[in-house]
N, C-alpha and C positions, 0 to 999 in steps of 0.2 A: 904271682901264680896262685890260683885258687887251691885250697886244701880241703880235705875231708877227714874227720876224726875216725879212729877205729873204735867201735863200740866195745866197752869193757876195758879199754886201755887208755893210755895218756898220749900215745903217738898219733901223728897225723900223716896222711898220704898226700903227696902232690898230685893234683889233677892236671891233665893236659890242657894247656892254655887255649889251644885252638878249639877243642871240643867243648870245654867248660867255661870259656871266656869270651864267647861270641856275643855280638849284639842281638837282642831279641827282635825277631821279625814276625810280628803278629799276623799279618795277612798270609804269610807263607806257612806258618804253623796251622792256621785255620784251614787252609786248603789241604794240607796233609792229613789233618784229623778227619776232615770230611771224606777224603778219599779212603782212609783206612776204615772208617765206620761204614761207608757205602759198600766196600768190598766184603764186609761181614754179613750183609743182608742176603737172605736166601733168594728172594725174588721168585718164589714158587706159587704165589697167590694166582688163582685162575678162576675165571667165570665163563659161562656159556652165553653166546649171543643167541638170538632167535633162530639163527640158522643151525646152531649146534644142539638145541634142545630137542629131545625125542618127541614125536607126535606133532599135531597141529597141521597136518597136511590138508585136511578137509575144511571147507568153509563151515563155521558153526551153524549158521542159519542163512536163509536167503537174504538177498540184498535189501529188498523192499517188502513192506506189508506187515512186518512183525511189531512195529512200534519201538523197536530197540535200536540202539546205535549200530552202525555198520561194523561188521567184523569179518576179517578175512582169515584169521588164524587164532586158535586158542593159545598159541605160544607167543603172542604179541607181548612186548615189554610191559604193557599196562594191565595184563592179566596175571592172576596168581599162577605161579608155575611157569610163567613165560621167561623169555630170555632177558639178559641184562644189557643195558646200554652203556657203552664206554667203561665196562668193568675192567679190572686188572687182568693181565695175562702174563705168563712166565717171561721174565726178562732179567737182565743183569744190570746192576747199578754202578758197576765199576767205571772209573774214569782215570786217565793217566796223569801222574805227576812225575816230572822228570827226575832222574836219579840224583842229579846235583841239588835239586830243590828238596828232595826228601832228606838228603844228608844235612843240608843247611837247616831244615826245620828241626831235625833231631839235635843238632848242635844248639839251636836256640832253646829247645826244651831243657836240655841238660844244663845249659848256662843259667837258666832261671833258678834251678835248684842250687847250683853253686853260689849264686848271688845271695840267695836266701839262707844259705848254710843249712839246707834241708837234705843234704846227701851225706851218707856215712858208709863206712866199710865194716863188714862183718867177717870174722874169721871162721871159716868152715871147720877148722880143727877142733873147735869146741862142740861140734855136733857129730861125733863119731857114731852115735846112735840117735835116732829121732827123739826129740823131747820138746813137746809143745810148751811145757812149763818153763823150760830154760829159754825158749824163744820169746815168750811173753815177758819174762823178767828182763831180758836184754833190751826189748823194744820199748818198754814202758817209759823210761826217762827220756827217750829220744823222740818218739812219735806222739805221746800224750793223747792217744785216742784218735788221731787223724788217720786218713787213708795212707797206706804204705804199699809201695811196690818193691818187692824183693827180687833181685836179679841174681841168678846163679848160673853156673855152667851145667851142661847135661850130666856131668859126672858127679856133681854135688847133690846127690839125691837125698841124703840124710838131712841136709840143711833145708831142702825144699819141703820135705815131709814135716819138719819141725814147725815151719811157719804157715803152711797152707790152710790150717784149720782155725787160725786166729781171725776174729772179726775185722772187717775193713782192711784185710791184707790180701794182696794178690801176688802170687809167686810165678815168675816166668823165666824161661831160659833166655840167655842174652841174645840168641839168634831170633827170638820171637818178639822182642820188645819193639813197640812202635811209638810214634810221637804221641798218639792218643793215650797210651798207657802212662807215659812219663808225665804228661800234662795233668792227667787225672789225679795222680798221687800227690799228697801233701808232703810226703817224705820219700826219699829214694835210698834203699839199702842194697848195697852190692858187695859181692866178694871181689877180691883183687883180680882173680882170673877173669871174672865176668866184666870187671871194669876195663881191663885191657882189650877184651873183645869188643865191648861197646864203644870204646874210644876209637878203635880201628874202624869200626863200621861208620861212625860219625865223620871220620876224616877220609873215608874212601880208601882205606888201606886194606891189605889182605889180612883176613882173620886166620890165626893159626889153628890147625886142627888138633884134636886130642892126642893124636899120635906124635905130632911135632912138639907139643907143649912139654 
């Protein structure tokens, strides 16, 4: 069974073997990361075709006799101020990944961290008030300057405030963590409550609410 150390202590926490001991599935992780990144795109880029540009109704000059090229509109794509050919228009980039595939991809991403021993547990009790200095001191021997994903619950705001201003550190609630976020990070730092919720998500189990916890 994989284990994760508690930062600042000597104990280790057992990790769920199903969520953190899965075989890595590269194509599935790649598909899930693409889907998450595509869903984050705004898709608001917009251009006007020659039919949308204002003006250009009258023929600029007569068809023959001027010595110039034929022209039917001053809003032709070859004219300055004319329309755009095959330009972007508002659209969405999302595509579907099945629920079971998303969960399997998350298990693969978590298992990579467990295999590399790059996942650790942080105790939120040490952050009763926000302290970036304390967070940096706790993180230094573990992360060694690499990218870090800190996962906490919504209620652990003091811990989130302590870590969020550190360079190369991203803080997310456990409900918002995606496969792309886990794969991006060199190290994964989670609280025990967030670990339980993340494990439940990866295994397709029901996540306990704050009132039930």
